C-alpha positions as CSV (number, residue, x, y, z in Angstrom):
1,M,184.6,-26.4,-120.4
2,R,183.9,-27.3,-124.0
3,I,180.4,-26.6,-125.4
4,L,179.0,-27.8,-128.8
5,V,176.2,-25.8,-130.3
6,T,174.2,-27.6,-133.1
7,G,172.4,-25.3,-135.6
8,A,175.2,-22.8,-135.2
9,N,173.9,-20.8,-138.1
10,S,170.4,-20.6,-136.6
11,H,168.6,-17.4,-135.6
12,L,169.1,-18.0,-131.8
13,A,172.7,-19.0,-132.2
14,Q,173.6,-15.5,-133.4
15,P,173.1,-13.8,-130.0
16,L,174.1,-16.9,-128.1
17,L,177.6,-17.6,-129.5
18,P,179.2,-14.3,-128.3
19,R,177.6,-14.7,-124.9
20,L,178.9,-18.3,-124.5
21,L,182.5,-17.2,-125.4
22,E,182.3,-14.5,-122.7
23,R,181.6,-17.0,-120.0
24,P,184.5,-17.7,-117.6
25,G,185.8,-21.3,-117.8
26,V,184.7,-21.9,-121.4
27,E,187.8,-23.2,-123.2
28,E,186.1,-23.8,-126.6
29,V,182.8,-23.4,-128.3
30,I,182.2,-25.7,-131.3
31,G,179.6,-24.7,-133.8
32,L,178.1,-27.5,-135.8
33,D,175.9,-26.8,-138.8
34,W,175.3,-28.2,-142.3
35,F,176.1,-24.7,-143.8
36,P,179.6,-23.1,-143.7
37,L,180.0,-20.9,-140.6
38,T,182.4,-18.0,-140.1
39,F,182.6,-16.6,-136.6
40,P,186.0,-15.0,-135.9
41,H,187.0,-15.9,-132.4
42,P,190.2,-17.7,-131.2
43,R,188.2,-20.1,-129.0
44,F,185.5,-20.9,-131.6
45,R,185.7,-23.8,-134.0
46,S,183.2,-24.7,-136.7
47,V,182.2,-28.1,-137.9
48,R,180.2,-28.8,-141.0
49,S,177.9,-31.8,-140.5
50,D,174.4,-33.1,-140.5
51,I,173.0,-34.1,-137.1
52,R,171.8,-37.3,-138.7
53,A,175.3,-38.3,-139.7
54,P,176.6,-41.6,-138.3
55,E,179.9,-40.0,-137.5
56,L,178.4,-37.4,-135.3
57,R,179.9,-39.0,-132.2
58,E,183.4,-38.0,-133.4
59,H,182.5,-34.3,-133.0
60,L,181.2,-34.9,-129.4
61,E,184.3,-36.5,-128.0
62,G,185.6,-34.4,-125.1
63,V,182.6,-32.1,-125.1
64,D,181.1,-31.3,-121.7
65,A,177.8,-29.8,-122.8
66,V,175.6,-29.5,-125.9
67,V,173.1,-26.8,-126.8
68,H,170.8,-28.3,-129.4
69,L,169.5,-25.6,-131.7
70,A,169.5,-27.6,-135.0
71,F,165.8,-27.8,-135.8
72,I,163.8,-27.0,-138.9
73,V,161.2,-24.3,-138.0
74,M,159.9,-23.5,-141.5
75,G,160.2,-25.3,-144.8
76,A,162.1,-22.3,-146.2
77,S,165.3,-23.8,-144.6
78,L,165.0,-26.7,-147.0
79,G,165.2,-24.6,-150.2
80,R,163.3,-26.2,-153.1
81,R,162.2,-29.1,-150.9
82,W,160.3,-26.9,-148.5
83,K,157.1,-28.9,-148.9
84,E,158.6,-32.2,-148.0
85,R,157.2,-32.9,-144.6
86,N,159.0,-36.3,-144.3
87,L,162.4,-34.5,-144.8
88,M,161.6,-32.0,-142.1
89,R,160.5,-34.8,-139.7
90,S,163.7,-36.8,-140.5
91,I,165.9,-33.8,-139.6
92,N,164.0,-32.8,-136.5
93,L,163.1,-36.1,-135.0
94,E,165.7,-38.6,-136.3
95,G,168.4,-36.0,-136.2
96,S,167.6,-35.2,-132.5
97,R,167.5,-38.9,-131.6
98,N,170.9,-39.4,-133.3
99,L,172.4,-36.4,-131.4
100,F,171.2,-37.4,-128.0
101,S,172.3,-41.0,-128.5
102,A,175.7,-39.9,-129.8
103,A,176.1,-37.6,-126.8
104,R,175.5,-40.4,-124.4
105,E,178.0,-42.6,-126.2
106,A,180.6,-39.8,-126.1
107,G,180.1,-39.2,-122.4
108,V,178.6,-35.8,-122.7
109,R,177.3,-34.8,-119.3
110,H,174.6,-32.2,-120.1
111,V,172.4,-31.3,-123.1
112,V,170.3,-28.1,-123.1
113,Y,167.4,-28.6,-125.5
114,P,165.4,-25.4,-126.4
115,S,162.0,-27.0,-126.9
116,S,158.9,-24.9,-127.5
117,A,155.7,-23.8,-126.0
118,A,154.2,-25.3,-129.2
119,V,154.4,-28.8,-127.5
120,Y,151.3,-27.8,-125.5
121,G,149.3,-26.5,-128.4
122,A,146.8,-23.7,-128.3
123,W,143.4,-25.2,-127.4
124,P,140.1,-23.7,-126.2
125,D,140.4,-25.6,-122.8
126,N,143.9,-24.5,-122.0
127,P,144.3,-23.1,-118.5
128,V,145.7,-19.6,-118.2
129,P,148.6,-19.9,-117.4
130,M,149.9,-23.4,-118.1
131,D,152.6,-25.0,-116.0
132,E,155.1,-27.8,-117.0
133,E,152.7,-30.5,-115.9
134,S,150.1,-29.5,-118.5
135,P,149.4,-32.1,-121.3
136,R,151.5,-31.9,-124.4
137,R,149.0,-31.6,-127.3
138,P,150.8,-30.4,-130.5
139,M,148.8,-28.6,-133.2
140,P,147.9,-31.0,-136.1
141,G,149.4,-29.7,-139.4
142,F,151.9,-27.6,-137.7
143,G,155.1,-29.5,-138.3
144,Y,157.3,-27.7,-135.9
145,S,154.8,-28.3,-133.0
146,E,154.4,-31.9,-133.9
147,D,158.2,-32.5,-134.1
148,K,159.0,-30.6,-130.9
149,A,156.5,-32.8,-129.1
150,A,157.7,-36.0,-130.7
151,V,161.2,-35.3,-129.5
152,E,160.0,-34.6,-126.0
153,F,158.0,-37.9,-125.9
154,W,161.1,-39.8,-127.0
155,L,163.2,-38.0,-124.4
156,D,160.8,-39.3,-121.7
157,S,162.2,-42.8,-122.2
158,F,165.7,-41.8,-123.2
159,E,166.4,-39.9,-120.0
160,R,165.7,-43.0,-118.0
161,E,168.4,-45.0,-119.8
162,P,171.8,-45.8,-118.1
163,D,174.5,-43.1,-118.7
164,A,172.0,-40.7,-120.4
165,P,173.2,-37.1,-120.0
166,V,171.2,-34.6,-117.9
167,V,168.7,-32.9,-120.2
168,T,167.3,-29.5,-119.6
169,R,164.2,-28.8,-121.7
170,L,163.5,-25.1,-122.2
171,R,160.0,-24.7,-123.5
172,M,160.4,-21.3,-125.1
173,H,157.6,-19.2,-126.4
174,A,157.9,-17.5,-129.8
175,V,161.3,-15.7,-129.9
176,V,161.4,-12.2,-131.4
177,G,164.3,-9.8,-131.8
178,P,166.9,-8.5,-134.3
179,D,168.3,-11.9,-135.1
180,S,165.0,-13.9,-134.8
181,Q,162.8,-15.6,-137.4
182,P,161.5,-12.8,-139.7
183,L,158.0,-14.3,-139.8
184,L,157.8,-14.0,-136.0
185,N,158.9,-10.4,-136.1
186,R,156.4,-9.6,-138.8
187,I,153.6,-11.2,-136.7
188,A,154.7,-9.0,-133.7
189,R,154.3,-6.0,-135.9
190,T,151.0,-7.0,-137.6
191,R,147.7,-5.1,-137.3
192,L,145.8,-8.3,-137.9
193,Y,144.5,-10.8,-135.4
194,I,142.1,-13.7,-135.3
195,R,138.7,-12.4,-134.3
196,A,137.2,-13.9,-131.2
197,A,134.4,-12.9,-128.7
198,E,137.2,-12.4,-126.2
199,P,140.7,-12.3,-127.8
200,P,143.1,-14.5,-125.8
201,P,146.2,-13.1,-124.2
202,V,149.4,-13.7,-126.2
203,Q,153.0,-14.2,-125.2
204,C,156.4,-14.0,-126.8
205,L,160.0,-13.9,-125.7
206,W,162.8,-11.4,-126.4
207,E,165.9,-13.2,-127.8
208,N,168.2,-11.9,-125.1
209,D,166.0,-13.5,-122.5
210,A,166.1,-16.7,-124.4
211,V,169.9,-16.6,-124.4
212,D,169.8,-15.9,-120.7
213,A,167.7,-19.0,-120.1
214,I,170.2,-21.2,-122.0
215,L,173.1,-19.7,-119.9
216,R,171.2,-20.3,-116.7
217,A,170.5,-23.9,-117.8
218,L,174.2,-24.5,-118.5
219,A,175.2,-23.0,-115.1
220,T,172.7,-25.1,-113.0
221,R,172.6,-28.3,-115.0
222,A,169.0,-28.7,-113.7
223,P,167.1,-31.6,-115.3
224,G,163.5,-31.4,-116.4
225,A,161.3,-29.0,-118.3
226,F,161.0,-25.3,-117.8
227,N,158.6,-22.8,-119.3
228,I,160.4,-19.7,-120.8
229,A,158.3,-16.7,-121.9
230,G,157.9,-12.9,-121.6
231,A,156.0,-11.4,-118.7
232,K,152.5,-9.9,-118.7
233,P,150.7,-11.4,-121.6
234,E,148.1,-9.2,-123.3
235,P,145.5,-9.6,-126.0
236,L,146.9,-8.9,-129.4
237,P,144.4,-6.1,-130.3
238,D,145.5,-4.3,-127.1
239,L,149.1,-4.5,-128.1
240,I,148.4,-3.2,-131.6
241,E,146.3,-0.3,-130.3
242,R,149.1,0.5,-127.9
243,H,150.9,1.9,-130.9
244,H,147.8,4.0,-132.0
245,R,147.1,1.7,-134.9
246,R,143.8,0.2,-135.8
247,A,143.6,-3.5,-135.2
248,W,141.9,-5.6,-137.9
249,G,140.1,-8.7,-136.7
250,L,139.9,-11.6,-139.2
251,P,137.5,-14.6,-139.0
252,Y,139.6,-17.7,-138.6
253,G,138.0,-19.8,-141.5
254,P,138.8,-17.4,-144.3
255,A,142.2,-16.5,-142.8
256,A,143.1,-20.2,-142.6
257,A,141.9,-20.8,-146.2
258,A,144.0,-17.9,-147.5
259,H,147.0,-19.1,-145.6
260,R,146.7,-22.6,-147.1
261,L,146.5,-21.0,-150.6
262,V,149.5,-18.8,-150.1
263,W,151.5,-21.7,-148.6
264,R,151.2,-23.6,-151.9
265,F,153.3,-21.0,-153.6
266,S,155.6,-19.6,-150.9
267,S,157.4,-21.0,-147.8
268,G,157.7,-17.6,-146.2
269,F,154.5,-17.8,-144.3
270,G,155.1,-21.1,-142.4
271,D,153.0,-24.3,-142.3
272,P,149.3,-23.8,-142.6
273,G,148.8,-25.4,-139.1
274,W,150.5,-22.6,-137.1
275,L,147.7,-20.1,-137.7
276,A,145.4,-22.2,-135.4
277,G,147.7,-21.3,-132.6
278,L,146.4,-17.7,-132.6
279,R,142.8,-18.7,-131.9
280,Y,143.2,-19.9,-128.3
281,P,145.4,-19.1,-125.3
282,L,148.9,-20.4,-124.9
283,V,150.2,-18.7,-121.8
284,L,153.1,-20.1,-119.8
285,D,153.7,-20.0,-116.1
286,C,157.5,-19.5,-115.7
287,S,157.7,-19.8,-111.9
288,R,159.6,-23.1,-112.0
289,A,162.4,-21.4,-114.1
290,A,162.5,-18.6,-111.6
291,R,162.8,-21.0,-108.6
292,T,165.3,-23.6,-110.1
293,L,167.2,-21.7,-112.8
294,N,167.0,-18.3,-111.2
295,W,165.7,-17.0,-114.6
296,R,163.2,-14.2,-115.0
297,P,162.4,-12.3,-118.2
298,N,163.8,-8.8,-118.4
299,Y,161.3,-7.9,-121.2
300,S,157.5,-8.0,-120.9
301,V,155.4,-8.9,-123.9
302,A,154.6,-5.2,-124.4
303,N,158.3,-4.5,-124.3
304,C,158.9,-7.0,-127.1
305,I,156.1,-5.5,-129.3
306,D,157.5,-2.0,-128.7
307,L,161.0,-3.1,-129.8
308,C,159.6,-4.9,-132.9
309,W,157.8,-1.7,-133.9
310,G,161.1,0.1,-133.5
311,E,159.9,2.1,-130.6
312,P,161.5,2.4,-127.1
313,F,159.5,0.9,-124.2
314,P,158.1,3.5,-121.8
315,T,160.0,2.2,-118.8
316,D,163.2,0.3,-118.1
317,P,162.6,-3.3,-119.1
318,G,163.9,-4.7,-115.8
319,G,161.3,-2.6,-114.0
320,E,158.3,-3.6,-116.1
321,A,158.9,-7.4,-116.5
322,E,157.9,-9.8,-113.8
323,A,158.3,-13.6,-113.7
């Protein structure tokens, strides 16, 4: 089996690549990224390319499965052009369309697409929890949310076309861990939260559980969408106080205004729109993944926060986490 991973320099690719190469029957893993990549393994080969490139099909010839991780999460990945929303959309949406189309033309049988819980958006009328049939309502002004949803809406039609590969959509919650996006790890360690009469439960996902979901998807080749998130969501103030630290509630309006101001000068805090996602619940029901992919999280949300604070969790992770 030959597997191509786009975005092979991405945060999630770091724990994924070694696990892929451990799998029986994997003859070669090809890492495609627009930055140089060094990963010493006799069955790993790197390719430097943009997923928007017309010649992308050449790199997909003879590939059995693709894991599509190439996606701009924050403008910081664009260097000095970090404020250029059109460039981000071009890479995320046009690049993904080009990849899926090239995969079909090359005869690739299966694409695993780690989508995002952000396709649902965090809204006051969200049910708790949300299953995969819940409406996709991305957060306005949050480029990552808008682009992940746009790719999914496009896939709705693409998957019905003749000879289209099987597509597994993994709607992952925010991934935290040693190799994960630094901003998400900082949020997991914050003492701040958006003040509300009743703070909503929050969810996240430990990076090893995210990798497990990708491996399960590759093994089953199951089509459709699957929610992927840590078990036992809890309100953020409770998770902060779990570590004997005082939680500081901020009113949303001033916090959002300050975030917009900081964003004008720094890309390290993400798009202004993502902060709205902390106001309302975004809790995923992962039972479909348990039934079809045989995937269950090993880490609860509390486990994730404990590890981000650098503290051991109180019990074995397998014993505390539930699907």
